[in-house]
N, C-alpha and C positions, 0 to 999 in steps of 0.2 A: 418810594417814600419817604417824605418830607423829612426834613433836621430836626423838629420837635419830635416827630414819631420815632423818630431814631434814640436822640437824646431818654425818651419815658420809655420804650423796653430794657432802655439800662438803669435810669435811676430807678426806677419802679423796684425795681428788686434786688438792685446797690440798699432802697432804703429799707427795704422788707428783711434781707439779712442782718442791718446797723442794730436794726431794734430786736428782734431776736440774740444778738448778741447781748445786746442791755440789761434782754432778761436778763440773760443768764446771767450776769456780774450782780445784776438786782439780789436772784436769789441768794446767789452762794457767797457774796461779797462780806467778810467775815468782822466790817465793823459803822456804823451809822452815817459816816463822811463817804464811805465807797454807797449805799446809797441813794443818799440825797447827791452825787452825783450821779450814777446814773439812770434815778429820776428827771433829774433834770436833761441829761440828751437824754433820753425818752421822748420827753418836750417836744427837745426840738428836734425831737425827728420829725414827731408827727407834725407839726409845724411845715415841717421840709416835705411833708404830703400835703397838706393842706393847702403852699404853694402850689404847686409838683398837677393837682387837682387842678386849685383856678388859672395855671397857664393853659394844662391842656384842653380844657371848657371854654373856654375861653371866658370865665365868671368872673370877674376879676375883684366880684365884691368879698369872694374869700380871700386874696390879700390881705383883705381888711382884718378879717376876721384869724390867719394869721400872727398880726401882726399883736391886734391885740394879743393870742395868747405865749405871745412871745414878751409881751409884757409882763404879765401874770407867772407864768414863769420862773421872770427874772425876782418877779417880788417873793413866790414860794421861795428859790433857793435862798435869797437873800435872808427870810424868815426861818429856816431851816440852818440857818448859819449861824441866826442869832442864838437861835432854842441851840446848837450842840456848842457852841463856845459859851455859853449857860451853865449849860448842864458840866462843860468839864472843869468848869470854871475860869 
């Protein structure tokens, strides 16, 4: 078994658990800010899945997809923060 396979067997379950816990935080978050942080973390976890798939399959084009997803997630988080600030005063 090669090192990438060992790492793959460790990272995929950890990303899955992180996604599930973040989903719980999203659904149970008492404030809008909690939901925004949870959505941002979910986007980062999905980017991790895309990066993992790219490395595991040798399809390097998916790293470009991960970079674009990161940019969109960053802009969405900034937009949510702007909305929360305007809404709260």
